C-alpha positions as a printed NumPy array, in Angstrom:
array([[ 47.631, 109.797, 185.403],
       [ 49.637, 109.688, 188.309],
       [ 50.79 , 106.681, 186.412],
       [ 51.863, 108.028, 183.631],
       [ 53.494, 111.18 , 185.323],
       [ 54.875, 109.627, 188.452],
       [ 56.772, 107.22 , 184.946],
       [ 57.612, 110.132, 183.371],
       [ 59.317, 111.812, 186.482],
       [ 61.338, 107.993, 186.447],
       [ 62.106, 107.941, 183.146],
       [ 63.963, 111.526, 183.935],
       [ 65.752, 110.742, 187.103],
       [ 66.585, 107.671, 185.359],
       [ 68.111, 109.104, 182.124],
       [ 69.979, 111.936, 184.116],
       [ 71.564, 110.07 , 187.217],
       [ 72.681, 106.404, 185.146],
       [ 74.37 , 108.289, 182.46 ],
       [ 74.004, 109.226, 178.181],
       [ 74.326, 106.05 , 177.361],
       [ 70.752, 104.98 , 178.918],
       [ 68.553, 103.46 , 176.366],
       [ 64.536, 102.595, 177.329],
       [ 61.515, 102.089, 174.686],
       [ 60.304, 105.682, 174.048],
       [ 62.952, 107.09 , 174.884],
       [ 66.054, 105.773, 172.151],
       [ 69.505, 107.691, 172.063],
       [ 71.599, 108.375, 168.52 ],
       [ 73.992, 105.458, 168.297],
       [ 76.942, 108.138, 168.477],
       [ 75.438, 108.915, 171.589],
       [ 75.178, 105.407, 173.087],
       [ 79.04 , 104.511, 171.621],
       [ 80.367, 108.277, 174.024],
       [ 78.577, 107.443, 176.823],
       [ 79.21 , 103.687, 176.551],
       [ 82.687, 103.941, 175.662],
       [ 83.425, 106.806, 178.949],
       [ 81.698, 104.495, 180.727],
       [ 84.233, 101.35 , 180.785],
       [ 87.106, 103.444, 180.314],
       [ 86.352, 105.006, 183.74 ],
       [ 84.924, 102.097, 184.76 ],
       [ 87.808,  99.939, 184.24 ],
       [ 90.063, 102.001, 186.364],
       [ 87.268, 102.04 , 188.771],
       [ 88.099,  98.433, 189.421],
       [ 91.95 ,  98.608, 189.055],
       [ 91.588, 100.886, 191.838],
       [ 89.408,  98.747, 194.336],
       [ 90.885,  96.131, 193.258],
       [ 94.283,  96.643, 195.097],
       [ 92.312,  99.057, 198.06 ],
       [ 90.8  ,  94.69 , 198.093],
       [ 94.202,  93.033, 198.173],
       [ 96.054,  95.807, 199.934],
       [ 93.551,  95.949, 203.141],
       [ 90.755,  93.144, 203.101],
       [ 93.474,  90.171, 201.798],
       [ 96.796,  91.254, 203.34 ],
       [ 96.502,  93.065, 205.879],
       [ 92.97 ,  91.59 , 206.72 ],
       [ 95.885,  88.515, 207.535],
       [ 98.631,  89.941, 209.053],
       [ 99.049,  89.673, 212.752],
       [100.303,  92.661, 213.473],
       [ 96.828,  94.009, 212.155],
       [ 93.531,  94.318, 213.923],
       [ 91.215,  91.918, 213.974],
       [ 88.806,  95.051, 213.29 ],
       [ 88.677,  98.191, 214.671],
       [ 85.197,  98.016, 216.566],
       [ 82.145, 100.317, 217.661],
       [ 79.559, 100.702, 218.739],
       [ 76.162, 100.907, 216.411],
       [ 75.57 , 104.873, 217.487],
       [ 78.985, 104.915, 217.114],
       [ 79.846, 103.659, 213.698],
       [ 76.327, 105.256, 212.35 ],
       [ 78.335, 108.751, 213.086],
       [ 81.601, 108.057, 211.131],
       [ 79.797, 106.314, 208.434],
       [ 78.466, 107.587, 205.783],
       [ 75.105, 106.007, 204.963],
       [ 73.04 , 107.705, 203.582],
       [ 71.405, 106.728, 200.478],
       [ 71.477, 109.761, 197.589],
       [ 69.909, 110.677, 194.635],
       [ 72.907, 111.941, 192.657],
       [ 76.674, 110.041, 192.826],
       [ 79.54 , 109.96 , 194.135],
       [ 82.614, 110.545, 192.368],
       [ 85.301, 108.117, 192.063],
       [ 87.724, 108.934, 194.428],
       [ 85.163, 109.2  , 197.184],
       [ 83.979, 105.7  , 196.51 ],
       [ 87.301, 104.754, 196.605],
       [ 87.251, 105.793, 200.051],
       [ 84.293, 103.919, 200.622],
       [ 85.942, 100.959, 199.998],
       [ 88.518, 101.739, 202.315],
       [ 86.7  , 102.351, 205.377],
       [ 83.965,  99.222, 205.237],
       [ 87.07 ,  97.159, 204.994],
       [ 88.357,  98.584, 207.932],
       [ 85.255,  98.997, 210.282],
       [ 84.703,  94.851, 208.81 ],
       [ 85.667,  92.127, 211.289],
       [ 88.483,  90.209, 209.587],
       [ 87.401,  86.954, 209.231],
       [ 90.798,  85.442, 207.636],
       [ 92.665,  87.07 , 210.207],
       [ 94.023,  84.358, 212.312],
       [ 93.005,  85.613, 215.862],
       [ 89.119,  85.787, 214.212],
       [ 87.897,  82.747, 216.273],
       [ 84.012,  81.109, 214.974],
       [ 82.765,  77.498, 215.565],
       [ 81.84 ,  77.407, 212.097],
       [ 84.193,  79.824, 209.866],
       [ 87.165,  81.603, 210.066],
       [ 90.296,  81.68 , 207.484],
       [ 91.038,  82.999, 203.844],
       [ 91.933,  81.195, 201.402],
       [ 93.029,  83.187, 198.421],
       [ 91.966,  80.311, 195.875],
       [ 88.539,  80.018, 196.822],
       [ 88.905,  84.273, 196.377],
       [ 89.602,  83.625, 192.762],
       [ 86.728,  81.612, 192.629],
       [ 84.36 ,  83.787, 193.908],
       [ 85.17 ,  87.382, 192.127],
       [ 85.155,  84.977, 188.927],
       [ 81.767,  83.553, 189.486],
       [ 80.465,  87.158, 190.479],
       [ 82.106,  88.687, 187.58 ],
       [ 80.398,  86.534, 185.117],
       [ 77.191,  86.576, 187.466],
       [ 75.114,  83.715, 185.662],
       [ 72.411,  81.796, 187.266],
       [ 72.011,  78.182, 187.624],
       [ 68.861,  77.277, 186.61 ],
       [ 69.672,  76.558, 183.254],
       [ 72.574,  75.238, 180.769],
       [ 72.497,  77.813, 178.396],
       [ 73.029,  80.544, 180.988],
       [ 75.454,  78.633, 182.899],
       [ 77.1  ,  76.142, 181.057],
       [ 80.162,  74.932, 182.941],
       [ 79.068,  75.939, 186.473],
       [ 76.008,  73.439, 186.167],
       [ 78.491,  71.233, 185.292],
       [ 80.525,  71.539, 187.886],
       [ 77.299,  71.089, 190.52 ],
       [ 76.818,  68.642, 189.177],
       [ 79.946,  67.119, 189.637],
       [ 79.579,  67.821, 193.652],
       [ 76.502,  66.454, 193.681],
       [ 78.082,  62.36 , 192.03 ],
       [ 80.338,  63.312, 194.338],
       [ 78.973,  64.144, 197.042],
       [ 76.113,  60.756, 196.555],
       [ 79.126,  58.493, 196.074],
       [ 80.198,  59.581, 199.748],
       [ 77.571,  56.587, 201.059],
       [ 78.047,  54.091, 197.732],
       [ 75.237,  55.457, 195.751],
       [ 75.229,  55.483, 192.205],
       [ 72.825,  57.305, 190.195],
       [ 70.597,  60.009, 192.532],
       [ 69.876,  64.401, 191.444],
       [ 69.518,  66.999, 194.325],
       [ 69.157,  70.196, 194.491],
       [ 71.023,  73.722, 196.373],
       [ 69.2  ,  75.257, 199.775],
       [ 70.591,  78.714, 200.676],
       [ 71.187,  77.695, 204.375],
       [ 71.191,  75.326, 207.217],
       [ 67.98 ,  76.981, 208.351],
       [ 66.709,  76.531, 204.146],
       [ 67.958,  72.474, 205.056],
       [ 66.983,  71.217, 207.722],
       [ 63.251,  73.4  , 206.894],
       [ 63.065,  71.113, 203.684],
       [ 63.666,  68.106, 205.257],
       [ 60.43 ,  68.434, 207.445],
       [ 58.52 ,  69.647, 204.409],
       [ 60.38 ,  66.05 , 202.617],
       [ 59.637,  63.727, 205.387],
       [ 56.022,  65.038, 205.275],
       [ 55.514,  64.806, 202.14 ],
       [ 56.445,  61.559, 201.857],
       [ 54.361,  60.615, 204.276],
       [ 50.912,  63.009, 202.811],
       [ 51.799,  63.273, 199.185],
       [ 47.886,  64.48 , 198.913],
       [ 49.537,  67.97 , 201.185],
       [ 50.438,  69.016, 197.849],
       [ 47.407,  69.723, 196.172],
       [ 45.108,  69.916, 199.293],
       [ 47.591,  72.057, 201.921],
       [ 47.142,  72.01 , 205.93 ],
       [ 43.646,  71.074, 205.84 ],
       [ 43.181,  68.025, 204.667],
       [ 46.262,  66.943, 206.957],
       [ 45.537,  65.091, 210.139],
       [ 47.501,  66.791, 213.108],
       [ 51.384,  66.301, 212.732],
       [ 53.597,  66.541, 215.108],
       [ 58.442,  65.869, 215.289],
       [ 59.856,  64.862, 217.773],
       [ 63.929,  67.17 , 218.773],
       [ 66.559,  66.4  , 221.478],
       [ 66.313,  69.497, 224.331],
       [ 69.694,  70.588, 222.705],
       [ 68.586,  70.236, 218.814],
       [ 69.242,  73.748, 217.09 ],
       [ 66.361,  76.755, 216.923],
       [ 66.192,  76.384, 213.164],
       [ 63.249,  73.201, 213.67 ],
       [ 61.231,  74.431, 215.621],
       [ 60.912,  77.706, 212.619],
       [ 60.865,  75.618, 210.458],
       [ 57.531,  73.605, 212.067],
       [ 56.221,  77.235, 212.413],
       [ 56.859,  78.005, 208.57 ],
       [ 55.315,  75.214, 207.541],
       [ 52.132,  75.644, 209.241],
       [ 53.007,  72.775, 211.968],
       [ 53.233,  75.489, 214.54 ],
       [ 55.546,  75.153, 217.124],
       [ 53.702,  73.664, 220.137],
       [ 54.016,  70.255, 217.341],
       [ 57.779,  69.873, 217.539],
       [ 58.022,  67.888, 221.005],
       [ 61.693,  68.326, 222.773],
       [ 63.218,  64.639, 223.053],
       [ 65.241,  64.56 , 227.464],
       [ 68.999,  64.157, 227.285],
       [ 71.215,  62.662, 229.461],
       [ 73.887,  64.877, 231.661],
       [ 76.08 ,  64.845, 228.198],
       [ 73.206,  67.329, 226.045],
       [ 72.159,  63.164, 223.892],
       [ 68.77 ,  62.324, 223.54 ],
       [ 67.149,  59.304, 225.163],
       [ 66.061,  56.718, 223.273],
       [ 63.531,  56.288, 226.251],
       [ 61.934,  59.885, 226.647],
       [ 61.853,  59.745, 222.323],
       [ 59.742,  56.388, 222.865],
       [ 57.896,  56.918, 225.679],
       [ 56.923,  60.606, 223.924],
       [ 55.464,  58.967, 220.359],
       [ 53.274,  56.706, 222.288],
       [ 51.947,  59.466, 224.208],
       [ 51.376,  61.585, 220.901],
       [ 49.543,  58.296, 219.007],
       [ 47.39 ,  58.283, 222.22 ],
       [ 45.708,  61.526, 221.933],
       [ 45.062,  61.758, 218.111],
       [ 48.103,  62.644, 216.407],
       [ 50.467,  61.748, 213.638],
       [ 54.389,  61.227, 214.277],
       [ 55.998,  61.774, 211.144],
       [ 59.79 ,  63.077, 212.048],
       [ 62.077,  62.247, 214.718],
       [ 65.144,  64.97 , 213.574],
       [ 67.831,  63.997, 215.958],
       [ 71.298,  66.322, 215.915],
       [ 75.318,  65.104, 215.829],
       [ 77.537,  68.213, 217.302],
       [ 74.792,  70.201, 219.19 ],
       [ 75.122,  72.949, 219.783],
       [ 76.102,  74.043, 223.164],
       [ 77.503,  70.392, 224.491],
       [ 79.427,  68.743, 220.652],
       [ 76.802,  66.155, 221.501],
       [ 75.646,  62.924, 218.878],
       [ 72.736,  61.864, 219.528],
       [ 72.847,  58.246, 219.472],
       [ 71.267,  57.218, 216.667],
       [ 71.23 ,  53.424, 216.315],
       [ 69.375,  53.357, 219.113],
       [ 67.455,  56.356, 217.789],
       [ 66.825,  54.085, 214.711],
       [ 65.111,  51.35 , 216.108],
       [ 62.129,  53.786, 217.559],
       [ 62.02 ,  55.389, 214.574],
       [ 61.655,  51.917, 212.64 ],
       [ 59.489,  50.406, 215.333],
       [ 56.907,  53.643, 214.858],
       [ 57.258,  53.958, 210.8  ],
       [ 58.43 ,  57.701, 210.897],
       [ 61.545,  59.747, 209.532],
       [ 64.46 ,  59.36 , 210.944],
       [ 66.567,  62.832, 209.944],
       [ 69.456,  64.115, 211.451],
       [ 71.755,  67.998, 211.173],
       [ 75.451,  67.171, 211.255],
       [ 77.135,  70.443, 212.692],
       [ 80.537,  69.71 , 212.828],
       [ 83.716,  70.257, 211.117],
       [ 85.156,  67.114, 209.904],
       [ 86.211,  65.117, 207.346],
       [ 83.876,  63.421, 205.088],
       [ 85.582,  59.782, 206.868],
       [ 83.416,  60.24 , 209.58 ],
       [ 79.984,  61.671, 207.371],
       [ 80.211,  57.754, 206.486],
       [ 80.514,  56.875, 209.846],
       [ 77.251,  59.014, 210.297],
       [ 75.29 ,  57.085, 207.644],
       [ 76.503,  53.847, 208.933],
       [ 75.718,  54.114, 212.385],
       [ 71.725,  54.101, 211.455],
       [ 72.019,  52.291, 208.231],
       [ 69.139,  52.681, 205.945],
       [ 67.072,  54.274, 208.269],
       [ 68.83 ,  57.683, 208.51 ],
       [ 66.124,  59.575, 206.094],
       [ 68.243,  62.411, 205.617],
       [ 71.024,  64.203, 207.384],
       [ 71.893,  67.665, 206.946],
       [ 75.987,  67.978, 208.406],
       [ 78.103,  70.607, 208.481],
       [ 82.069,  70.89 , 207.797],
       [ 85.108,  71.328, 205.763],
       [ 86.081,  68.775, 202.879],
       [ 89.779,  69.11 , 202.095],
       [ 90.758,  69.094, 198.543],
       [ 93.596,  69.351, 197.181],
       [ 95.197,  70.002, 200.019],
       [ 93.048,  73.228, 199.975],
       [ 90.301,  73.594, 202.498],
       [ 87.548,  76.042, 200.265],
       [ 85.319,  77.578, 201.866],
       [ 82.092,  78.068, 200.132],
       [ 78.991,  77.194, 201.672],
       [ 77.188,  74.504, 199.859],
       [ 74.142,  73.25 , 200.652],
       [ 72.559,  70.191, 199.737],
       [ 69.333,  67.576, 198.777],
       [ 70.344,  65.563, 196.87 ],
       [ 68.2  ,  62.05 , 196.594],
       [ 68.355,  58.779, 194.653],
       [ 65.151,  57.17 , 193.715],
       [ 66.88 ,  53.365, 195.156],
       [ 66.631,  54.427, 199.177],
       [ 65.209,  57.248, 200.912],
       [ 66.537,  60.715, 200.463],
       [ 69.653,  61.713, 202.523],
       [ 70.132,  65.491, 203.08 ],
       [ 72.84 ,  66.947, 203.151],
       [ 73.716,  71.024, 204.291],
       [ 77.484,  70.65 , 203.965],
       [ 80.216,  73.685, 203.986],
       [ 82.86 ,  72.529, 202.282]])
């Protein structure tokens, strides 16, 4: 009874606030009413969209990239809450109020495209890339099947093919990931599955104590991934670094032997090329020798902004022993730095999987 009453209330509120063109099973509207509501919504919506685009172009593109304007009108959180009206309402707002919200949001946000905005991973605004984002948002497709997104699926396939070609692969497959932390987590999961494929069906109780090794200067996402996957942060062993922030292969070898003597199973070494604080490159060749000696998966977290030629150098440094690579960089395409986040995992059936986390 309570469910029925709640459903009726929901339908009543929804019909009231979403307009006369709402069509729910059991509550049909006449074709004439549907056409009238739909036309009205489209006309007013189109006008609103045109005005909103003007605001975006003037405030978020032109003014936001002009040195004569501020990067941000900074306010402390409590002050900003008093200025912005963020209350969620059951009633709608007039279009002029909504356009005012658009202006306020842009005015009080950080302008990452501003010439004086500096960030270690992103900055600047590329109009061509923004156009692509607008098109993709307007079409609002999902990439899971060709039938839903034929153009974008082919685009993804071409990006994956190009990325594989950087390391000399002519065949393979790939998957896009939603962020850097998830990328490193996928590398951990991939390495664990390669060593213990039965974990997919049997779960953690069928596995021994697994151990990951990484630099004491490595990114926190390695430990976070170990926590998410049930490996445990206590089983992430931090390897010493030298005064330049580089992992010491001799200490790695010593710690691997110690873990083995305790009856635990090492399965992955996560190295870093471009640590967060020092920007240090771990000595991949020496670490690769250690991994080969102990039959361990070698993962490389590359977190720098650089060109594709350096990406190839990174792979060559540890040759085929590198099992996975996590890379952040901007790639120059037709003279433009395309600021689109691409995070992907590419595979080949001929060589061990290579992991790519790419800012393109």
